[in-house]
N, C-alpha and C positions, 0 to 999 in steps of 0.2 A: 504494500500500500504506500502511496506517496505521502509519507508522514511529514515531510518538510513543508507541505502545502496544506495538509489536512488540519483544520482547527482542532482544539482540544476535544477529546472524546466526550460524547454526551453522557450524562449521568442517567441511571435507570429512571429517575423520577421525571426527567424532562424529555425523554426520548420515547418514541413509539416503535414497536416492532413492525417491520415491513416483510420480514421472512422469519419463520419459526423452524424448528427442527425438521418436521415433515416436509415443509416447502424446500428446505435446503437439500434434503435427500432426493426429492423429486427432480430438482433442477440438475443435480449432479448426475442422476440417471439419464436425463435427457441429453446432457452434454456428452456423456460417455457414448450414447447411441450416435450422436452427431459425429464424434471423432471416428467411430468405426465406419460410418457411412462415407464420410469424406475421404478417409485413408484407405477405403476398401479393405477393411480388416484392421488389425493392430500389430502386424508382424514386425514392422520397423519403428514403432512408436516408442519414444522415451518421454516420460513425464518428469519435468523439473519444477519443483515448487520453490517459490521465492519466500524465504523465511519472514515471518514465523508462520502465519496462518496459511499461506500458500502451500507450504510443505504438507500440512494436514489435509488440505483439500486435494493435493496431488495423490496422497496415499489413498484417500477415499475414492478418487476417480480410478486409480489403478485397480482397486478391489472390484469396482463396478465393471470395468473393462474385462477383467478376468471372468466375471460372471457371464458376460455377454459372449466372449470369444473362447472360453475354456482354455485360455493360456495366460501365463503371467506377463505383465507389462512392466518393464523396468521403470523404477521411480527413484528419484533422488532430489537433491536440493541444490540451489544455486545462490551463493552468497554474493550480493551485489554491493556490499558496504563500501568497498574501496573504489567502486566505479561511480558512486553518486556524485552529482555536481553540487551538492550542498554540504560536503564534509566540513568545510571551514566555518560554516554557520552554526554547527551544532557541537556540543561537547563530545569528546571521544566516547566510543561505544564498543562493546565487545563484538568481535567478529563471529558470525555464524559459520557453520562449516559447509563447504561445497562438497557434495557427495555425488559423483557421477557413477551411475550403475553399470555393471557388466562390461560390455565391449566399448563403452564410450558413446560419443554422439556422432562421430564421422559417418556421413552417408545416411544418417537416420532422420526421421521426422521428430523433431523436438517440439513438445507442447509445453510452453511455459505456463505455470498456473499461479495465479495470485488472487487475493480476496477482493480488492477494490481497485478499479481502474479510474484514475482521476486525471492528473495532468499528463501522464504518459512518461514522466521522467524516470520512474522506477523501471519501466520496461526498456527504455533506452539504455539504462545502466545494465540491465540484464543482457541485452544484445551485445553490449561491449564485453561483458564478462564471458559470454559464449565464444566470442572471437578468440579469446585467450585459451580456450579449452579444446576447441576442435572446429570442424567444418560440417555442420549438419546439412542434410539434403534440403530441408525446409524447416522453418520455424513458424509455429502458430501460437496463439495466445488464448487461454481460457481463463475467464474471471467469473467470480460469483456475482459481483455487482459492478455495473458500469454507471458511474454517476455523472459523466459528462465533464465539461470544462477542460478539454484537451489543450495543452500548450505545445504539443508536438504532434506530427502526423502519424499517430499510432491508433490502431483500431483492433478490437478483440475479434477473434474468429468464432469464439464460443462465449456466450454471455448467459449467465443464470437469470439475471434480472436487470433490465435497464431501469434506472432510477434517476430521472431528471431531478437535479437539486439546484438550490441557489448556493452562492458562495458562503452565505450565512449558516447554511445547514451542515450538519456533520453526519457521517456514516460510520458506524462502529460494527464490525463483524466480531461475533463471539462464537468460538467453537469449543466443544466439550473437551477436547484434548488440552486446551490452554486455559479456558475460562469456566469450565464446568457446565456449560450449556451451549446450545446451538441457537443463535438468533442474529438477525441484522437489525440494528436500531438506527432510526433516523431522528435526529435532534436538531436543535438550534443552538449555535454557540452564544454564550452570554455576551450582552452588549458591553463594550469597553467602558470602564468606570472613568 
């Protein structure tokens, strides 16, 4: 998620859910079917989640793809921290780990997975990180929520929910693996004092 642009996360009291657990499961099933249809199977698909919640979504997508195709789909993570264009504007942070599964990404269809698509800067950083790892046959993008407000010419191939927002609104994805529950919350950032 483009954290450098996203306003403070909404609190539960001032945010309303726009997706709940069953909705998230349903959209991930739909995205998995769309990946299989577009890729004509999943033989050369590699899923790379962008930490933190993108990794959990990629793992869930891999499980759904395995249910559909009866074969395992390699899944890993892609740390984009050092490729971000806002490093100097934020305090130092711990690096996540990049984990490239199996035979790598060369000649494969890589599907990047993230929770929220906003400005597009996180995905630009992910593309830069991929260049240092290998040369995929193609790269596609799957996101749980597309909230608009692109600053770069980046578009998702697979979208769970298009959620047009204003810049005053916030989108917070919570997943059971990290937050104890599955929900997407839409809130309004507090007015500046």
